[in-house]
N, C-alpha and C positions, 0 to 999 in steps of 0.2 A: 524205831518206826521207819519204815521204808517210804521214801518220797515217791510221789506219783510221777510216772514217766511223762514225757512230752506228749506222746500219742494219747495216753489216758486223759490228760488235761484237755487236749483238743477235742476228743470224743465227748467228754463231759460238757464242754462249752457248747458243742453242737446240739446236744440233747436239751440243754437249758434253752437255747434259742428256739428249738422246735416247739418245746412246751409253751414258751412265751407267745409264739405266733398262734398256736392252737388255742390258748386261753383267750387271746385277743379276738380270734374268730368266733369263739363261743359267746363272748360278751356282745359282739356285734349282732350275732344271730338272735340272741335273747332280746336285745334292745329293739330290733326290727319287729320281732313277733309282738312284743308288748306295745310298741308305739304305733305300728302300721298294719300289723296282721300278716297273714300268710301270703297275700298277693305281692306285697313289697319284698318279702323274702324270695319269692320266685323270680321277680324282676332282677334282684341283686344277683341271683345264681346265673341267670341268662347273661347278665353283663360280664360276669367273671368268665363264663364259657366263651363269649365272643372275644374278650381280651386275650385269652390264652390262644384261641385259634388265630387271631391276628398276629400274635407273636410268632406262632409256628409258620404262618404264611410269609412273614417278613424274613424269618430265618431261611426258609426255602428259597426265597428270591435272592437273598444275599449269597447263598451257596450255589446258585444256578449259574455257573461260569461257562462261557462259550469261548474256547481257545481261538486265538486269532490265526488266520492262515499265514503260511510262510511262503514267500515268493522265491523261486530258485535262481533267476537270472542274475549274472554278474555283468551283463552287457551295459556299457556306459555310452556307446555311440554306434551308429549303424548307417549304412548308405541305402538301406531298404526301408520302404514305408510300411512294410508288414513284418511283424515279429510274433513269436510264440510266447505268450504269457503262461507260465506254469508254476505249480507249487503243490502244497499239501495242506490238508485241514481235516477235521473229523469226518467220519464216514456218513453217508446219507444226508449230506448238507448241500446248501446252495452257496455259491461264491459270487459275490458282486465285484466286477472289475471296474475300477475307476481310472480314467486318464485325464489329467489336468482338472481334477475335481468334478468330472462329468461321468455319470454312470454309463458305461459302454456296453456291458454284457452281464447277464446272470446265467451261470452255468452249473450243471450238476457235477458232483464229484464222482470219481470212479469208486469201485468197491473197496479199494485200499485207501481212499481219502485223497488221492492225487487228482489234479485237474490241469487242463491245458486248453488254450484257445488262441487262435490267431487274431491279432488286433492291428488296426491301422494307426500309424503315428502321424502327428502333425510335424511340419517343418520346424526345426529348432529343438529346444528342450521339452521333454515330455515327462511328467510326474505320474508314475504308475503305482497304484496301491490297490488293496483288495480287503474285503471283510466277509466273514461267514454269516449266513442266515440259517438258523436252526430253531425249529418249533416257534416260528414267528418272532424270534429275537435275534438281534445283531451283535456280533462281536466288535471289539475294537478294531481299528485298521491295522493292516499288516505292516511289515517293513516296507519302506518306500524305495522305489527304483527311479533313478534319474537317467533317462536315456535320450541322447541327442540324435536327432535324425538330420543328417547332412546329405543333401541330394546333388550338390554341385561340386565340381573338382576344385582343388585349391589354386589360388593364383600363384604364378611363378614367373618372375622376371629375371633376366640375366644382365647385370651391369657390366661385367667383364668375365672373360675376354670377348672380343668381338669375333663373330664367325669369319673364318679365313685369315685371322691375324697371324703374323709371323714373329718368331722369336729366334734368337741366335746367341751363340757363345755362352756368356755367363747367365743369360736369362733361361736357365734350365728348369725354372718353376713358374707356374702361372697361378695368380690368385683368382679363383673362381668365386664370384660374389653376386648378390642380387637380393631380391625381396620376395617374401612369401606371406602367408596368413598366420594368425595366432594358432598355437597348438598344432603346428605342422612340423614334420621332420623332413630334412633334406639330405640326400646322399649325392656324392660326386664320384662317379665311376665305382659305386658301391661303398664308398667311405663316408662316414657321418660328417656333415658340415657343422660348424659352430653357428648357433643362432642367438642373437642378442635380444634385448628387451624391445627393440623396434621392429622385430621380425626380419632383420637383415641376416643373411647367411653368408658364410665365408669358408673357403677351404683352399690351402696351398697344394696344388697338384704338381708332382714332378713330371717333366716332359721327357719323352724319348726322341731320339733322332728321327726326323721325317714327319709323317702325318700323325696327328694325335686327335682322336675323337673323344670329346668330353660329354658324358651322359649324365644329366642332372634330373633327379626325381624328387618331387615334393609329394608327401603322403600325409593325409589328415587322420584324425583319430577314428574316423569311420571307415577308413580303408580306401577312400577316393584318392586317385593319383593324377598328377600332371607331370608329363615327361618332356624334356627338351634336350636337343643335341646341338653342340657347336663343334667345329673342326678348326684346329690351328696347326701350324707347322713349326718345327724346331730344327735348326741346323747348327751343328757344332763348329 
């Protein structure tokens, strides 16, 4: 005698379950008819219909997903108070632009789902994000951009050498040093200076015989620059 396959057993189990549910339904219907009559049976049918519709609506809401917009910019710092916020999201949608948790603009997307808008930044760090509005529903927020607006030039002081200072013989190098701001780079005649944790910079510059012009530039992350020049002389 051949054993039943796993598929056959599974189908048989499913049929038994269906028959059991059907039998239970018949018993309930007969009970309602005998106990309460046709009106109670009708009310029970309406209840089941509403329950099924509610489940369908809940399933529809759960599957109604609105993609979040994606912001394009990789900008982290700027010396301009105005920047272009751009990105992409589903077509025929609205995009809400938020800066520092404040709604700044609501704009329409282009035909391809792209969008762009010029926005004003506040001095210091700006937190930029967006979300999509479609059919009266909002998506989650997009990726967040952290953009620092720096409107002033960096500080730059020169501790040494003094302007007009003279060097001779074995003093064929001069230590160019001073102070600047955090997150600033300093060059001395085009060469990178070393900057420590106290924002002090230093660079040993070789001297040539005669007049030497030392050109020092401090540049912050937004592109602002402070430039200073000192002149020294060297005689062999």
